[in-house]
Kinemage of the C-alpha trace (Angstrom):
@kinemage 1
@onewidth
@group {chain A} dominant
@subgroup {mainchain}
@vectorlist {calphas} color= white
{ca unk a 1} P -12.878 -7.298 -59.010
{ca unk a 2} L -15.515 -7.513 -56.219
{ca unk a 3} L -18.260 -5.153 -56.136
{ca unk a 4} L -18.404 -2.775 -53.474
{ca unk a 5} L -21.195 -3.343 -50.465
{ca unk a 6} L -23.230 -0.934 -48.990
{ca unk a 7} L -22.739 -1.179 -45.109
{ca unk a 8} L -24.057 2.190 -44.098
{ca unk a 9} L -27.160 1.896 -42.143
{ca unk a 10} L -29.493 4.393 -40.364
{ca unk a 11} L -27.120 4.247 -37.024
{ca unk a 12} L -23.997 5.002 -36.519
{ca unk a 13} L -21.470 3.909 -39.670
{ca unk a 14} L -18.603 1.571 -39.162
{ca unk a 15} L -17.264 3.694 -42.207
{ca unk a 16} L -15.812 6.204 -40.030
{ca unk a 17} L -12.226 6.107 -39.455
{ca unk a 18} L -8.742 7.944 -38.981
{ca unk a 19} L -6.509 8.381 -41.937
{ca unk a 20} L -4.193 5.913 -40.735
{ca unk a 21} L -7.077 3.278 -40.177
{ca unk a 22} L -7.851 3.555 -43.810
{ca unk a 23} L -4.384 3.549 -45.159
{ca unk a 24} L -4.126 0.608 -42.809
{ca unk a 25} L -6.527 -1.681 -45.224
{ca unk a 26} L -4.113 -0.673 -48.130
{ca unk a 27} L -1.329 -3.326 -49.249
{ca unk a 28} L 2.126 -2.885 -50.767
{ca unk a 29} L 1.638 -3.633 -54.824
{ca unk a 30} L -1.722 -2.454 -54.859
{ca unk a 31} L -3.086 -0.207 -57.781
{ca unk a 32} L -4.096 2.877 -56.236
{ca unk a 33} L -6.267 5.805 -57.923
{ca unk a 34} L -5.908 9.234 -56.489
{ca unk a 35} L -8.474 11.979 -56.848
{ca unk a 36} L -8.762 15.497 -57.581
{ca unk a 37} L -6.503 17.353 -60.788
{ca unk a 38} L -3.117 18.728 -60.768
{ca unk a 39} L -2.673 20.777 -57.642
{ca unk a 40} L -6.671 20.565 -56.744
{ca unk a 41} L -8.418 18.884 -54.149
{ca unk a 42} L -5.753 16.025 -53.809
{ca unk a 43} L -6.563 13.499 -50.495
{ca unk a 44} L -3.385 14.615 -49.036
{ca unk a 45} L -4.230 13.704 -45.237
{ca unk a 46} L -4.624 10.159 -46.537
{ca unk a 47} L -1.148 10.406 -48.456
{ca unk a 48} L 0.699 11.549 -45.418
{ca unk a 49} L -0.974 8.442 -43.704
{ca unk a 50} L 0.775 6.445 -46.430
{ca unk a 51} L 3.782 8.005 -45.842
{ca unk a 52} L 3.539 7.004 -42.093
{ca unk a 53} L 2.862 3.521 -43.280
{ca unk a 54} L 4.946 0.839 -44.838
{ca unk a 55} L 2.999 0.548 -47.868
{ca unk a 56} L 5.125 0.728 -50.952
{ca unk a 57} L 5.543 -0.625 -54.487
{ca unk a 58} L 2.525 0.966 -55.491
{ca unk a 59} L 0.776 1.136 -59.117
{ca unk a 60} L -0.461 4.882 -58.931
{ca unk a 61} L -3.302 6.070 -61.394
{ca unk a 62} L -3.812 9.801 -61.175
{ca unk a 63} L -4.446 13.108 -63.283
{ca unk a 64} L -1.183 13.912 -61.557
{ca unk a 65} L 0.113 17.009 -59.373
{ca unk a 66} L 2.420 17.303 -56.426
{ca unk a 67} L 1.374 13.807 -54.882
{ca unk a 68} L 3.409 12.223 -57.591
{ca unk a 69} L 6.700 13.876 -56.782
{ca unk a 70} L 5.920 13.099 -53.143
{ca unk a 71} L 5.294 9.500 -53.849
{ca unk a 72} L 8.088 9.327 -56.168
{ca unk a 73} L 10.499 11.052 -53.549
{ca unk a 74} L 9.307 8.515 -50.703
{ca unk a 75} L 10.068 5.630 -52.936
{ca unk a 76} L 6.502 4.447 -52.943
{ca unk a 77} L 5.795 4.058 -56.793
{ca unk a 78} L 6.365 1.074 -58.958
{ca unk a 79} L 4.176 1.938 -61.927
{ca unk a 80} L 2.484 5.298 -62.882
{ca unk a 81} L -0.409 5.472 -65.026
{ca unk a 82} L -1.019 9.186 -65.988
{ca unk a 83} L -2.048 11.582 -68.766
{ca unk a 84} L 0.433 14.486 -67.122
{ca unk a 85} L 1.909 15.259 -64.047
{ca unk a 86} L 1.482 18.846 -63.820
{ca unk a 87} L 1.015 21.216 -60.377
{ca unk a 88} L -0.052 24.365 -60.725
{ca unk a 89} L 2.595 27.315 -60.216
{ca unk a 90} L 2.230 30.813 -59.907
{ca unk a 91} L 1.909 32.641 -62.894
{ca unk a 92} L 3.956 36.601 -62.063
{ca unk a 93} L 2.562 38.001 -65.536
{ca unk a 94} L -1.154 37.231 -64.692
{ca unk a 95} L -1.177 36.930 -60.771
{ca unk a 96} L -2.945 33.429 -61.575
{ca unk a 97} L -1.415 30.128 -62.195
{ca unk a 98} L 0.228 27.980 -64.978
{ca unk a 99} L 0.848 24.186 -65.262
{ca unk a 100} L 4.182 23.401 -64.131
{ca unk a 101} L 6.428 20.270 -63.830
{ca unk a 102} L 7.209 18.630 -60.494
{ca unk a 103} L 10.837 18.654 -60.386
{ca unk a 104} L 10.891 15.473 -57.973
{ca unk a 105} L 8.749 13.456 -60.514
{ca unk a 106} L 11.100 14.581 -63.326
{ca unk a 107} L 14.174 13.352 -61.239
{ca unk a 108} L 12.711 10.138 -60.658
{ca unk a 109} L 11.440 9.500 -64.091
{ca unk a 110} L 14.780 10.355 -65.711
{ca unk a 111} L 16.639 7.922 -62.984
{ca unk a 112} L 13.983 5.129 -64.138
{ca unk a 113} L 12.502 4.750 -60.522
{ca unk a 114} L 9.655 3.496 -61.774
{ca unk a 115} L 7.933 2.281 -65.104
{ca unk a 116} L 4.871 4.279 -66.960
{ca unk a 117} L 1.851 4.023 -69.044
{ca unk a 118} L 1.441 7.173 -70.581
{ca unk a 119} L -2.202 8.101 -71.915
{ca unk a 120} L -4.532 10.856 -72.994
{ca unk a 121} L -6.620 12.376 -70.470
{ca unk a 122} L -9.858 10.779 -72.427
{ca unk a 123} L -7.944 7.596 -72.400
{ca unk a 124} L -7.628 7.577 -68.765
{ca unk a 125} L -11.441 8.820 -68.274
{ca unk a 126} L -12.402 5.422 -70.361
{ca unk a 127} L -10.112 3.181 -68.653
{ca unk a 128} L -11.576 4.016 -65.266
{ca unk a 129} L -15.232 4.235 -66.789
{ca unk a 130} L -14.719 0.642 -68.159
{ca unk a 131} L -13.737 -0.608 -64.800
{ca unk a 132} L -16.968 1.143 -63.174
{ca unk a 133} L -19.049 -0.848 -65.789
{ca unk a 134} L -17.021 -3.855 -65.450
{ca unk a 135} L -16.049 -4.370 -69.059
{ca unk a 136} L -12.768 -5.106 -70.353
{ca unk a 137} L -12.269 -2.291 -72.792
{ca unk a 138} L -14.281 0.703 -74.483
{ca unk a 139} L -13.611 1.813 -77.945
{ca unk a 140} L -12.380 5.380 -78.602
{ca unk a 141} L -10.865 7.420 -81.492
{ca unk a 142} L -8.773 9.134 -78.469
{ca unk a 143} L -5.121 8.107 -79.280
{ca unk a 144} L -5.364 7.401 -83.156
{ca unk a 145} L -2.013 8.653 -84.833
{ca unk a 146} L -0.531 9.300 -81.842
{ca unk a 147} L 2.570 8.319 -80.103
{ca unk a 148} L 0.694 6.180 -77.296
{ca unk a 149} L 0.877 3.246 -79.674
{ca unk a 150} L 4.738 3.767 -79.448
{ca unk a 151} L 5.223 4.248 -75.934
{ca unk a 152} L 2.690 1.096 -75.201
{ca unk a 153} L 3.386 -1.703 -77.537
{ca unk a 154} L 0.371 -3.358 -75.796
{ca unk a 155} L -2.181 -1.147 -76.856
{ca unk a 156} L -4.706 -2.575 -79.365
{ca unk a 157} L -7.044 -1.384 -82.005
{ca unk a 158} L -10.639 -3.112 -82.696
{ca unk a 159} L -12.769 -2.993 -85.468
{ca unk a 160} L -16.515 -1.785 -85.225
{ca unk a 161} L -18.665 -4.708 -86.143
{ca unk a 162} L -20.893 -2.129 -87.885
{ca unk a 163} L -21.017 -0.782 -91.208
{ca unk a 164} L -19.400 2.931 -91.692
{ca unk a 165} L -21.630 5.523 -93.123
{ca unk a 166} L -20.765 4.728 -96.558
{ca unk a 167} L -21.993 1.175 -95.974
{ca unk a 168} L -18.156 0.008 -96.001
{ca unk a 169} L -15.991 -1.896 -93.558
{ca unk a 170} L -16.497 -0.591 -89.785
{ca unk a 171} L -14.438 2.025 -88.303
{ca unk a 172} L -11.276 1.256 -86.729
{ca unk a 173} L -11.020 2.398 -82.899
{ca unk a 174} L -8.580 2.353 -79.879
{ca unk a 175} L -9.569 -0.392 -77.635
{ca unk a 176} L -8.572 1.247 -74.151
{ca unk a 177} L -8.095 -1.250 -71.580
{ca unk a 178} L -9.953 -1.255 -68.197
{ca unk a 179} L -7.792 0.323 -65.452
{ca unk a 180} L -9.250 -1.483 -62.576
{ca unk a 181} L -8.332 -0.136 -59.250
{ca unk a 182} L -7.722 -2.317 -55.826
{ca unk a 183} L -8.391 1.152 -53.957
{ca unk a 184} L -9.194 4.934 -54.577
{ca unk a 185} L -8.378 7.657 -52.273
{ca unk a 186} L -10.474 11.049 -52.924
{ca unk a 187} L -11.137 14.424 -50.988
{ca unk a 188} L -14.515 16.145 -51.303
{ca unk a 189} L -15.887 19.233 -49.363
{ca unk a 190} L -18.687 17.827 -47.615
{ca unk a 191} L -19.851 14.278 -46.834
{ca unk a 192} L -21.742 12.128 -44.292
{ca unk a 193} L -20.795 9.162 -41.912
{ca unk a 194} L -22.209 6.827 -44.587
{ca unk a 195} L -20.076 7.629 -47.458
{ca unk a 196} L -22.369 10.070 -49.354
{ca unk a 197} L -20.217 13.224 -50.391
{ca unk a 198} L -20.593 16.436 -52.320
{ca unk a 199} L -18.250 18.731 -54.100
{ca unk a 200} L -18.850 22.612 -53.622
{ca unk a 201} L -16.030 23.953 -55.827
{ca unk a 202} L -16.114 24.154 -59.634
{ca unk a 203} L -15.499 20.712 -60.614
{ca unk a 204} L -16.112 17.272 -59.394
{ca unk a 205} L -12.903 16.239 -61.569
{ca unk a 206} L -13.248 12.400 -62.207
{ca unk a 207} L -13.434 11.272 -58.153
{ca unk a 208} L -16.566 9.406 -58.718
{ca unk a 209} L -15.151 7.226 -61.227
{ca unk a 210} L -12.167 6.585 -59.496
{ca unk a 211} L -14.662 5.083 -56.545
{ca unk a 212} L -16.346 3.357 -58.781
{ca unk a 213} L -13.526 1.720 -60.471
{ca unk a 214} L -11.957 0.546 -57.110
{ca unk a 215} L -12.816 -2.337 -55.228
{ca unk a 216} L -12.135 -0.094 -51.815
{ca unk a 217} L -12.766 3.484 -51.692
{ca unk a 218} L -11.580 5.797 -49.254
{ca unk a 219} L -13.066 9.459 -48.872
{ca unk a 220} L -11.612 11.899 -46.790
{ca unk a 221} L -13.817 15.270 -46.421
{ca unk a 222} L -13.564 18.805 -44.951
{ca unk a 223} L -16.639 18.236 -42.771
{ca unk a 224} L -18.834 15.447 -41.870
{ca unk a 225} L -22.865 16.684 -41.659
{ca unk a 226} L -25.716 14.608 -40.667
{ca unk a 227} L -27.376 13.119 -43.743
{ca unk a 228} L -30.360 15.075 -43.865
{ca unk a 229} L -28.597 18.387 -43.945
{ca unk a 230} L -26.191 17.118 -46.834
{ca unk a 231} L -28.094 18.480 -49.672
{ca unk a 232} L -28.545 21.869 -47.960
{ca unk a 233} L -24.835 22.197 -47.144
{ca unk a 234} L -23.798 21.263 -50.527
{ca unk a 235} L -25.970 24.099 -51.687
{ca unk a 236} L -27.591 22.011 -54.926
{ca unk a 237} L -28.507 18.430 -55.030
{ca unk a 238} L -26.793 18.252 -58.515
{ca unk a 239} L -23.325 18.060 -56.725
{ca unk a 240} L -24.333 15.087 -54.474
{ca unk a 241} L -22.309 12.949 -56.914
{ca unk a 242} L -20.385 10.648 -54.504
{ca unk a 243} L -22.637 7.464 -53.312
{ca unk a 244} L -21.941 5.581 -50.144
{ca unk a 245} L -22.266 2.400 -52.475
{ca unk a 246} L -18.769 3.134 -53.549
{ca unk a 247} L -17.380 4.079 -50.309
{ca unk a 248} L -15.674 1.661 -47.796
{ca unk a 249} L -14.484 4.337 -45.270
{ca unk a 250} L -14.750 7.932 -44.615
{ca unk a 251} L -12.493 10.371 -43.001
{ca unk a 252} L -13.113 13.618 -41.276
{ca unk a 253} L -9.837 15.662 -42.286
{ca unk a 254} L -10.330 19.539 -42.231
{ca unk a 255} L -7.489 21.147 -44.446
{ca unk a 256} L -7.098 17.684 -45.752
{ca unk a 257} L -6.227 18.611 -49.295
{ca unk a 258} L -3.305 20.895 -48.361
{ca unk a 259} L -1.177 22.040 -49.943
{ca unk a 260} L -3.442 21.735 -52.710
{ca unk a 261} L -6.413 23.737 -53.359
{ca unk a 262} L -9.710 22.852 -52.161
{ca unk a 263} L -11.917 25.145 -53.467
{ca unk a 264} L -14.449 27.365 -52.086
{ca unk a 265} L -12.508 26.311 -48.582
{ca unk a 266} L -8.896 27.258 -49.535
{ca unk a 267} L -6.505 28.319 -51.743
{ca unk a 268} L -3.236 26.478 -52.767
{ca unk a 269} L -0.469 26.694 -50.385
{ca unk a 270} L 1.997 28.311 -52.659
{ca unk a 271} L 4.668 28.772 -50.073
{ca unk a 272} L 4.920 24.825 -48.966
{ca unk a 273} L 4.697 23.846 -52.755
{ca unk a 274} L 7.740 26.374 -53.336
{ca unk a 275} L 9.379 24.761 -50.454
{ca unk a 276} L 8.977 21.537 -51.614
{ca unk a 277} L 10.245 22.073 -55.235
{ca unk a 278} L 13.104 23.730 -53.591
{ca unk a 279} L 14.426 20.757 -52.147
{ca unk a 280} L 14.884 18.680 -55.780
{ca unk a 281} L 18.466 18.764 -55.669
{ca unk a 282} L 18.923 18.394 -51.551
{ca unk a 283} L 18.300 15.047 -50.505
{ca unk a 284} L 18.584 15.981 -47.060
{ca unk a 285} L 16.425 18.602 -46.824
{ca unk a 286} L 13.635 16.697 -48.879
{ca unk a 287} L 13.693 13.980 -46.336
{ca unk a 288} L 13.130 16.425 -43.579
{ca unk a 289} L 10.572 18.326 -45.172
{ca unk a 290} L 8.718 14.921 -46.035
{ca unk a 291} L 9.058 13.547 -42.410
{ca unk a 292} L 7.830 17.010 -40.946
{ca unk a 293} L 4.895 17.279 -43.606
{ca unk a 294} L 3.849 13.467 -43.169
{ca unk a 295} L 3.230 13.875 -39.325
{ca unk a 296} L -0.333 13.827 -37.827
C-alpha cells in the first residue's frame, strides 16, 4: 500500500471534488472502508454516487448500519468485514432508539450473496490500526475463547517472546491481521479545502483510522470553511482529528450523511429508514426507492 501524499498547498486545492468525481476514482473489486457507526454519520452522499456508478464487487469494511443493506440490495458487495450491522430504530418505550437488524442485509446474508469476515469491534479497530502503522498484524487478547476462530479458520495466534509474570512461557495472543483499505469514505461535520476536518458531534468513531488505513481517502463534510477558521468552527482544537495527509479528495455535501444522523447538525431520518426497511419483501418497491434515493 502506497503512503498518502499531501497535495494541499496554500492556494486552491485540487482535492475539492464532487461526489461523482470522488467515486470515479474507485474501481470494482476494491476494498473500501466506510466510516461512521451504525446509523450515525455515514458518508451517504458518496454512497449514492457509488450507486450511480458501475463500481461493484466490493470488499466493504465497516461498523455497519443501513449502508450495508443498501449496498447489498444493489448487488455491490463481494465480501463484508464487520463486527455488526445494526441500524438504530425507534424505541417506543423510551422515545430513544435501540440497535436493529437491517432486513436487506439479513436477506442477502441468508441467500449467500456475499462472503463475510465477522470480527469483534476491537479486532476490527486493531486491523485498521495495523494498516495505519504499516505492520502485518497486532497482538490482542480480544477474540480468545470466542467463535471468531470457528468462523475464520485462517485466523492465527502468536506467542509473546517475553516471559509471563511468573517467569514462565510468554502469553498466547490473537494475531489480528492487517485490514488494508484501497479507499476510505467518511463524512465529518466541517473541513477545509486541503482535507483537514473536525467532528462536532459526540464521537469521532473510527473515521481517522479508516483514512489512515487507506491508500485513498475521500472525505465529505457538511460545510467547507477557510483553514484559518477551522479550529473556531470546530469549537475545540481537540476535535481536529482528520489530517489532510490522509485525504485524497474533499466533497462539500450539506446533508451528506442523511438518512443517518449527523449530530449536532441533524437527526436520523426515521421516516426514510422505515420506508427502506419496508421494501425488504418487495423487490419492485426496493428498486424504485433505491433509484429515487441515488439521484444527485
